C-alpha positions as CSV (number, residue, x, y, z in Angstrom):
1,M,-74.1,-17.9,153.0
2,A,-75.7,-15.8,150.8
3,D,-78.3,-17.4,148.9
4,V,-78.5,-15.2,145.5
5,T,-75.5,-16.6,143.4
6,T,-75.9,-14.0,140.6
7,D,-76.0,-10.8,142.7
8,T,-72.7,-8.8,142.6
9,R,-73.7,-6.2,145.2
10,P,-71.8,-7.2,148.8
11,G,-74.8,-6.0,150.5
12,P,-75.1,-3.9,154.0
13,D,-73.8,-6.6,156.1
14,F,-70.3,-6.5,154.1
15,T,-70.7,-2.8,154.5
16,R,-70.8,-3.0,158.4
17,L,-67.5,-5.5,158.1
18,W,-65.8,-3.3,156.1
19,W,-65.9,-0.3,158.3
20,S,-64.9,-2.3,161.2
21,S,-61.9,-3.8,159.0
22,A,-61.6,-0.2,157.5
23,A,-61.0,0.9,161.5
24,T,-59.0,-1.6,162.8
25,N,-56.5,-1.6,159.3
26,L,-56.2,1.8,160.5
27,A,-55.1,1.0,164.0
28,D,-52.7,-1.7,162.6
29,G,-51.3,1.1,160.7
30,V,-50.8,3.3,163.3
31,V,-48.9,0.6,164.8
32,I,-46.3,0.1,162.0
33,A,-45.1,3.6,162.5
34,A,-45.6,4.2,166.3
35,G,-44.3,1.1,167.7
36,P,-40.7,1.2,166.3
37,L,-40.8,4.7,167.3
38,L,-41.5,4.1,171.0
39,V,-39.0,1.0,170.8
40,A,-36.5,3.4,169.6
41,S,-37.2,5.6,172.4
42,L,-36.4,3.3,174.7
43,T,-32.7,1.7,173.3
44,R,-31.3,2.6,169.9
45,D,-30.0,-1.2,169.9
46,P,-31.6,-1.9,166.0
47,V,-31.7,-5.6,166.8
48,A,-34.2,-4.8,169.7
49,I,-35.8,-2.3,167.3
50,G,-36.4,-5.3,165.1
51,A,-37.5,-7.5,167.4
52,A,-40.6,-5.4,168.2
53,A,-41.6,-6.4,164.7
54,F,-40.5,-10.0,165.1
55,A,-42.6,-10.3,168.0
56,Q,-45.9,-9.1,166.5
57,N,-45.1,-11.8,163.5
58,L,-44.2,-15.3,165.4
59,P,-47.7,-15.6,166.4
60,W,-48.6,-16.2,163.0
61,L,-45.9,-19.1,163.0
62,L,-46.9,-20.5,166.2
63,F,-50.9,-20.0,166.7
64,S,-52.5,-19.3,163.2
65,L,-53.6,-23.6,162.6
66,V,-55.0,-22.9,166.6
67,S,-56.8,-20.1,165.4
68,G,-58.2,-21.4,162.4
69,A,-59.3,-24.4,164.3
70,L,-61.3,-22.0,167.2
71,V,-62.6,-19.7,164.4
72,D,-64.5,-22.7,163.1
73,R,-65.5,-23.6,166.6
74,W,-67.1,-20.0,167.4
75,D,-69.2,-17.6,166.3
76,R,-67.1,-15.4,163.8
77,R,-68.9,-12.5,164.8
78,R,-68.4,-12.8,168.8
79,V,-64.6,-13.3,167.6
80,L,-64.1,-10.1,165.5
81,V,-65.9,-7.9,168.9
82,A,-64.5,-9.5,171.6
83,V,-60.8,-9.7,170.1
84,N,-60.9,-5.8,168.9
85,A,-62.1,-5.2,172.6
86,F,-58.9,-6.8,173.9
87,R,-56.7,-5.2,171.2
88,A,-57.9,-2.1,172.5
89,A,-57.3,-3.1,176.2
90,L,-53.8,-4.3,175.4
91,I,-53.0,-0.8,174.0
92,G,-54.5,1.0,177.1
93,V,-51.5,-1.2,178.9
94,L,-49.1,0.6,176.8
95,V,-50.8,4.0,177.6
96,A,-50.9,3.3,181.0
97,A,-47.4,2.4,181.1
98,I,-45.9,5.6,179.1
99,A,-48.6,7.5,181.8
100,V,-46.7,6.1,184.8
101,D,-43.1,6.4,182.9
102,A,-43.3,2.4,183.6
103,L,-42.7,1.8,179.9
104,T,-39.9,-1.2,178.9
105,V,-39.0,-2.6,176.0
106,W,-40.0,-6.1,177.3
107,L,-43.2,-5.1,178.0
108,V,-43.9,-3.7,174.4
109,Y,-42.5,-7.0,173.2
110,A,-45.3,-8.8,175.6
111,V,-47.9,-6.5,174.0
112,F,-47.2,-6.6,170.4
113,F,-46.8,-10.5,170.7
114,L,-50.1,-10.8,171.8
115,L,-51.5,-8.2,169.1
116,G,-50.2,-10.4,166.7
117,T,-52.0,-13.4,168.7
118,A,-55.1,-11.5,168.5
119,E,-54.5,-10.5,165.0
120,T,-54.2,-14.2,163.8
121,L,-58.1,-14.5,165.1
122,V,-59.3,-11.6,163.8
123,D,-57.8,-11.6,160.0
124,T,-58.8,-15.3,159.9
125,A,-62.4,-15.1,161.0
126,A,-62.8,-11.6,158.8
127,S,-61.8,-13.9,155.7
128,A,-63.8,-16.8,156.7
129,L,-67.1,-14.4,157.2
130,V,-66.8,-12.7,153.9
131,P,-68.4,-15.9,151.9
132,D,-71.2,-16.1,154.8
133,I,-72.6,-12.7,154.3
134,V,-71.7,-12.1,150.5
135,A,-72.9,-13.8,147.3
136,V,-70.8,-15.9,145.2
137,A,-70.7,-13.7,142.3
138,A,-69.8,-10.6,144.8
139,L,-66.7,-11.9,146.6
140,P,-64.4,-11.0,144.0
141,T,-65.8,-7.3,144.9
142,A,-65.8,-7.7,148.6
143,N,-62.3,-9.3,148.6
144,A,-61.5,-6.0,146.4
145,R,-63.1,-3.6,148.8
146,Q,-61.1,-5.6,151.9
147,Q,-57.9,-5.7,150.5
148,A,-58.0,-1.5,149.2
149,V,-58.7,-0.9,152.8
150,G,-56.1,-2.7,154.3
151,I,-53.4,-1.0,151.4
152,V,-54.6,2.2,152.3
153,G,-54.8,1.6,156.2
154,N,-51.6,-0.4,156.4
155,M,-49.3,1.8,153.8
156,L,-50.5,4.8,152.9
157,V,-52.4,6.8,155.1
158,A,-52.0,5.4,158.8
159,P,-48.4,5.0,159.0
160,P,-47.2,8.7,158.2
161,M,-50.5,9.6,160.9
162,G,-49.0,7.4,163.6
163,A,-45.7,9.0,163.1
164,A,-47.1,12.7,163.3
165,L,-48.9,11.8,166.1
166,F,-46.0,10.2,167.8
167,A,-44.1,13.7,167.4
168,V,-46.6,15.5,168.8
169,A,-46.7,13.0,172.3
170,V,-45.7,9.6,173.1
171,A,-49.1,8.2,174.0
172,L,-51.6,10.3,171.5
173,P,-50.9,7.4,168.8
174,F,-51.4,5.0,171.0
175,W,-55.0,6.6,172.5
176,V,-56.2,6.9,168.9
177,D,-55.0,3.3,168.3
178,A,-57.3,2.1,171.3
179,G,-60.2,3.9,170.0
180,L,-59.7,2.6,166.5
181,F,-59.8,-1.2,167.7
182,L,-62.9,0.1,170.0
183,V,-64.9,1.5,166.9
184,G,-64.1,-1.7,165.1
185,A,-65.6,-3.9,168.1
186,V,-69.0,-2.1,168.1
187,V,-69.3,-2.0,164.1
188,A,-68.6,-5.5,164.4
189,G,-71.7,-6.0,166.6
190,T,-73.9,-4.7,164.4
191,L,-73.5,-7.4,161.7
192,R,-76.9,-9.1,161.6
193,H,-75.6,-12.5,160.4
194,R,-75.9,-15.4,162.9
195,P,-74.2,-18.4,161.6
196,P,-76.3,-21.9,161.8
197,P,-75.1,-24.4,164.5
198,R,-72.1,-26.3,163.9
199,P,-72.2,-29.3,165.2
200,R,-68.8,-31.5,166.1
201,A,-68.0,-34.8,167.2
202,A,-68.6,-35.1,171.3
203,G,-64.9,-34.7,172.3
204,T,-63.4,-34.0,169.1
205,R,-59.7,-32.5,170.2
206,I,-58.3,-29.4,168.7
207,R,-55.4,-31.4,167.1
208,A,-57.9,-33.4,165.2
209,E,-59.9,-30.4,163.6
210,I,-56.5,-28.6,162.7
211,A,-55.4,-31.9,161.3
212,E,-58.6,-32.4,159.4
213,G,-58.2,-28.8,157.6
214,V,-54.7,-29.3,156.7
215,R,-55.7,-32.7,155.2
216,W,-58.6,-31.0,153.1
217,A,-56.5,-28.2,152.1
218,W,-53.9,-30.4,150.7
219,S,-56.3,-33.1,149.1
220,H,-57.8,-30.5,147.0
221,R,-55.9,-30.4,144.1
222,L,-56.2,-26.6,143.2
223,L,-56.0,-25.1,146.5
224,R,-53.0,-27.3,147.0
225,A,-51.0,-25.5,144.0
226,M,-52.5,-22.3,145.2
227,A,-51.2,-22.8,148.7
228,V,-47.6,-23.9,147.6
229,S,-47.5,-21.3,144.7
230,L,-48.0,-18.4,147.0
231,C,-46.0,-20.0,149.9
232,L,-43.1,-19.8,147.5
233,M,-43.3,-16.8,145.6
234,N,-43.3,-14.8,149.2
235,V,-40.4,-16.4,149.4
236,L,-38.6,-15.0,146.6
237,L,-40.6,-11.8,147.1
238,M,-39.3,-11.1,150.4
239,A,-36.1,-11.9,149.5
240,T,-35.7,-9.3,147.1
241,L,-38.0,-6.4,149.3
242,A,-35.8,-7.4,152.0
243,I,-32.8,-5.6,150.3
244,L,-35.2,-3.3,148.8
245,V,-33.6,0.1,150.8
246,L,-29.9,-1.3,149.3
247,Y,-31.1,-1.6,145.9
248,A,-33.0,2.0,146.2
249,E,-29.6,3.5,147.1
250,Q,-27.0,1.3,145.5
251,R,-28.4,0.5,141.7
252,L,-30.7,3.0,141.3
253,G,-29.2,5.7,143.3
254,L,-32.1,7.1,145.0
255,D,-32.1,8.6,148.5
256,E,-34.8,8.5,151.2
257,V,-37.6,9.9,149.4
258,G,-36.9,7.9,146.3
259,F,-37.2,5.0,148.2
260,G,-40.2,6.1,149.9
261,L,-41.5,7.0,146.9
262,L,-40.8,3.2,145.3
263,F,-42.3,1.3,147.8
264,A,-45.3,3.9,147.6
265,A,-45.6,2.8,144.0
266,T,-46.5,-0.8,145.1
267,A,-49.3,0.9,147.5
268,A,-50.9,2.5,144.7
269,G,-50.5,0.0,141.9
270,G,-52.5,-2.3,144.8
271,L,-55.5,0.2,144.9
272,I,-55.4,0.3,141.2
273,G,-55.5,-3.4,141.2
274,S,-58.0,-3.8,143.6
275,A,-60.2,-1.3,141.6
276,V,-60.0,-3.1,138.7
277,A,-59.9,-6.8,139.8
278,P,-63.4,-7.5,139.5
279,W,-64.1,-6.3,136.3
280,L,-60.7,-8.3,134.6
281,R,-62.3,-11.3,136.8
282,R,-65.7,-11.3,135.0
283,R,-63.9,-10.2,131.9
284,F,-61.5,-12.4,131.7
285,G,-61.8,-15.3,134.3
286,D,-60.0,-16.7,137.0
287,S,-57.6,-19.0,135.0
288,P,-55.9,-16.4,132.8
289,L,-55.6,-13.9,135.5
290,V,-53.6,-16.0,137.5
291,R,-51.2,-17.4,134.6
292,V,-50.7,-13.6,133.4
293,G,-49.9,-13.2,137.0
294,L,-47.4,-15.6,137.3
295,V,-45.9,-14.5,134.2
296,I,-45.6,-10.7,135.2
297,E,-44.2,-11.6,138.6
298,T,-41.2,-13.4,137.0
299,A,-40.8,-10.3,134.9
300,T,-40.6,-8.0,137.5
301,H,-37.8,-9.8,139.0
302,F,-35.5,-10.1,135.9
303,L,-36.5,-6.2,134.9
304,L,-35.5,-5.0,138.3
305,A,-32.4,-7.0,137.9
306,T,-31.2,-5.5,134.6
307,T,-32.4,-1.8,135.2
308,T,-30.3,1.1,136.8
309,D,-33.2,3.5,135.7
310,P,-35.4,4.5,138.8
311,W,-38.4,5.2,136.1
312,V,-38.3,2.3,135.0
313,A,-37.9,0.4,138.4
314,G,-41.0,2.5,139.7
315,A,-43.1,2.1,136.9
316,V,-42.4,-2.0,137.2
317,I,-43.3,-1.9,140.9
318,L,-46.4,0.1,140.2
319,V,-47.3,-2.8,137.6
320,F,-46.2,-5.3,139.9
321,G,-48.1,-4.0,142.7
322,V,-51.8,-4.3,140.3
323,H,-50.7,-7.9,139.5
324,G,-50.6,-8.5,143.2
325,S,-53.9,-7.2,144.0
326,V,-55.7,-8.7,140.9
327,F,-54.0,-11.9,141.9
328,G,-55.2,-11.9,145.7
329,V,-58.6,-11.3,145.0
330,V,-58.8,-14.1,142.5
331,L,-57.2,-16.8,145.0
332,T,-58.9,-15.4,147.9
333,S,-62.5,-15.7,146.3
334,A,-61.4,-19.1,144.9
335,R,-60.2,-20.4,148.0
336,Q,-63.8,-19.2,149.6
337,R,-65.7,-20.5,146.8
338,A,-64.0,-24.1,147.2
339,V,-63.7,-24.4,151.0
340,P,-66.9,-25.5,153.1
341,E,-68.4,-23.4,155.6
342,A,-66.9,-25.5,158.5
343,L,-63.8,-25.9,157.3
344,R,-63.0,-21.7,156.1
345,G,-61.0,-20.8,159.3
346,R,-58.9,-23.9,159.6
347,V,-58.3,-23.9,155.5
348,G,-57.9,-20.1,155.5
349,S,-55.4,-20.7,158.7
350,V,-53.6,-23.0,156.4
351,Y,-52.2,-20.4,153.8
352,M,-51.5,-17.8,156.4
353,L,-49.0,-20.2,157.4
354,L,-47.8,-20.8,153.9
355,I,-47.6,-17.2,153.2
356,I,-46.2,-15.2,156.5
357,G,-43.6,-18.3,156.9
358,G,-42.7,-18.0,153.3
359,A,-42.0,-14.3,153.9
360,G,-40.2,-15.1,156.6
361,I,-38.0,-17.4,155.4
362,G,-37.4,-15.1,152.3
363,S,-36.4,-12.2,154.6
364,L,-33.6,-14.5,156.0
365,V,-32.4,-15.6,152.9
366,G,-32.4,-12.3,150.2
367,G,-29.9,-10.5,153.0
368,F,-27.3,-13.9,152.5
369,I,-27.6,-13.9,149.0
370,A,-27.1,-10.2,148.2
371,R,-23.8,-10.0,150.7
372,G,-22.4,-13.7,149.2
373,Y,-23.5,-12.5,145.4
374,G,-23.9,-9.1,144.9
375,I,-26.9,-6.8,145.3
376,T,-29.0,-7.8,141.7
377,A,-28.3,-11.5,142.9
378,P,-31.8,-12.1,144.5
379,F,-33.5,-10.7,141.8
380,W,-31.9,-13.2,139.5
381,V,-32.7,-16.4,141.8
382,A,-36.3,-15.3,141.7
383,G,-36.8,-14.5,138.0
384,V,-35.0,-18.0,137.5
385,A,-37.3,-20.1,140.7
386,M,-40.2,-18.4,139.2
387,V,-39.7,-19.6,135.7
388,V,-39.5,-22.8,136.9
389,L,-42.6,-22.7,139.4
390,T,-44.4,-21.0,136.5
391,A,-43.9,-23.5,134.4
392,A,-44.5,-26.3,137.3
393,V,-48.1,-25.2,137.8
394,W,-49.3,-23.7,134.2
395,R,-51.6,-26.8,133.4
396,V,-53.1,-27.0,136.9
397,F,-53.9,-23.1,136.7
398,R,-55.9,-24.4,133.3
399,P,-59.3,-23.2,133.0
400,A,-60.9,-26.8,133.0
401,V,-59.3,-27.0,136.3
402,F,-61.0,-23.9,137.8
403,D,-64.2,-24.8,136.4
404,E,-64.5,-28.5,137.7
405,A,-63.0,-27.3,141.2
406,L,-65.2,-24.4,141.9
407,P,-68.7,-24.8,143.0
408,G,-71.5,-22.0,141.9
409,E,-70.5,-19.1,139.9
410,Q,-68.9,-20.3,136.9
411,D,-65.7,-18.3,135.7
412,Q,-66.9,-17.8,131.8
413,P,-65.7,-14.5,130.3
414,E,-67.9,-11.6,128.8
415,G,-68.7,-11.5,125.5
C-alpha cells in the first residue's frame, strides 16, 4: 500500500487503473444492451433471452470464492492484463461466428458464461488492487471515481451505444467491445505497482485458503455486520427492482419512456453520490453516513409503497441513487482499510458472493410477492424488513466501533 496515509490524491497508478476500468466498463455496458439483442435475433423465446443474463451472472455464485483465492495468490496487475485480453478473445469468437453465420444460442450462452467467469477475477483483482496503489486517506476518492465510471459505463453511456451499434450491424458492437477489452488490458499493463512476495505454506490447498478468508471476514465484527447488511439489503432491493417496470406502469401510469427516465434517475443519483461521497465522509465520518443510509433505504421502500405520483417516485429514486453510491464508497473503503493485503481478494469475494447472491434471491421472490399480494407488497415487505435490520445493526455501526475496527486514518469529522 502507499506509504503516505494523509495524501488524499489517488496518484498516477490509480489514474492508469481508472482508465483501464473505464474501457472495460464501457465494454460491459455494450454487452448489457447488445447481448440480449443478439440472442433475440436468434430466438423469440423470453426464457431463452433471459437465460443469457443468467449465464453471465451464474459464475459469481459458482466461482467468486475461488476467484478471490486466486487473486490473493497471483499478481493482481497481471490478472487484469491477462483476463481482459482473454475477454477480448471471447468476444472475437462471437464476431467470427457472426461472420460465418455459425452463431447459435448455446454458443452465446457459453461465451457469456466465460465472460462472467472472467469478470469474477477482474472485478475482485481491481478492488483488491486499489489499496495497494492508493494512500489510506485517498481510498474514498478512489472508490468514488471507480464507482462513477461503472455507473457511466454500465448504465448511462454504453447500453444506448451498444443498441445503436447493433442497429447499424449485428457484429459492430462486439468489434467495439473486443477493442475496449484490449485497451483495458494494455492500460492495466502500464501500472508501475509490483506486489511484494506473498509467502504461502507449501502444499496449501485452495479450499483451505478460501476457508481462511471466510473465517477472517466472519470473525471481524464490523465487516460481518456490513456483509450481512449488504446481503439482506440487496435481497430487499432486488425484490422491488424486479417488478419496477410493472410498478411504473400500474402504480405510476408511466409508459416505456417514463420507465426509462425513472431508471435513469437512479444512475443520475449515483453519479451525484459518487461526486459528494469523499467530501461527506471527511465532513461527517463513516458511522453517521452508514446510519443515515439505513434510514434512507428504509424510507425509500415506504415512500414508493405509498405514492402514486411519478414525480415523487422519481425524486425518491434519485435520492436513493445518491445514498447507494455514498453507502458503497463508505463500506468499500472501510473494508479495504480493515483487511490485510494478503486476504483482500478472498474477503472481497465473500462480499461479492453475498451481494450478488442476495440480488438473485430478491429477484426471484419479488415477483412471487407481487403476484400474490399486489404490486406494492414487495415495497411494504422491504420497508418492514429494513426497520428490523436497522434496529439490529444500529449499535454495531456506532462511531466507536469504526474507530476501533479500522486501522490507519481515523474518521474524525471536520470542524
